[in-house]
Each structure stands twice: as structure tokens, then as C-alpha cells.
C-alpha positions, -999 to 999 in steps of 0.1 A, spaced: -456 -898 -290 -453 -863 -274 -484 -842 -267 -478 -806 -276 -489 -779 -251 -491 -742 -250 -513 -712 -250 -526 -691 -279 -548 -660 -277 -566 -645 -306 -584 -612 -311 -620 -609 -323 -608 -610 -359 -589 -642 -355 -555 -626 -354 -529 -643 -332 -521 -620 -302 -501 -642 -279 -484 -676 -283 -466 -694 -256 -455 -729 -265 -421 -735 -249 -417 -717 -216 -440 -711 -187 -431 -691 -156 -426 -705 -121 -433 -685 -90 -405 -695 -65 -411 -674 -35 -409 -641 -16 -382 -623 3 -389 -596 29 -363 -569 33 -358 -551 66 -360 -514 73 -324 -513 87 -299 -525 62 -292 -505 31 -282 -536 10 -290 -573 11 -291 -605 -8 -308 -639 -8 -297 -671 -25 -321 -696 -42 -305 -723 -63 -338 -730 -81 -331 -699 -102 -301 -716 -118 -307 -727 -154 -337 -704 -160 -343 -667 -166 -351 -650 -134 -379 -624 -129 -386 -602 -99 -411 -576 -88 -415 -558 -55 -436 -535 -34 -432 -514 -3 -448 -530 28 -448 -498 48 -465 -464 44 -453 -440 17 -432 -410 27 -416 -385 5 -383 -390 24 -381 -427 15 -349 -440 0 -349 -453 -36 -351 -491 -38 -337 -513 -65 -337 -551 -68 -320 -574 -94 -308 -610 -100 -272 -621 -103 -268 -658 -109 -287 -676 -81 -289 -645 -59 -315 -618 -56 -299 -585 -44 -313 -552 -33 -301 -518 -24 -316 -486 -9 -300 -453 -21 -307 -418 -11 -335 -401 -29 -341 -365 -38 -357 -356 -4 -342 -382 19 -330 -417 26 -354 -433 50 -351 -471 45 -384 -490 43 -393 -527 42 -401 -542 8 -415 -576 -3 -398 -591 -33 -416 -617 -54 -394 -638 -77 -394 -668 -100 -380 -682 -132 -391 -693 -166 
């Protein structure tokens, strides 16, 4: 016999607002980028077989001359790139949080 598990959230009127019964997310780790390289990547084989998710934040002070920052997943790799912004291209350090579900 298998015990079902999941999460259901209802509003005050009893209407189902959220139902998660088959996938829960896993936090796998963080990656810190440096303030020197314009591109980079990191490999984590635990991402394979799941749907990866990422979020990030700048670890240094804000400056209007900062470069734009983008991060994404390709297979078992997390990649990032700094590109010139409207007012400049100063590379800053970022912390990337990632996981899979």
C-alpha cells in the first residue's frame, strides 16, 4: 500500500488555490561568480533528470554603470554572462541559487 502525499491550499470559501501532489523542489546549492570574468559555468550532475530552476542576486553595491547579468541552465550546467548595459559594463559578483524539481 502506498501513502499519498502532497499539499493543498484552499481560500476562505473552500476553493482549491494550489495543489502539489507529484513534484517538490530541491535546493541543490549556490555558485558565486567573480567580478573579473564576463562569462562562466558550473556543472552539477544532480540537475540531470529534473527541471532546473535558478535565481540570483548581486553581492556587491549597485552602480548605474553595472553590466547586465543573465544566468540559465543547459543540461547539467549553470551558465552566466555579463553584457554591456546602457550606461556601462562594470562586472559585479553575483550569487546564484539553484535546484531542481
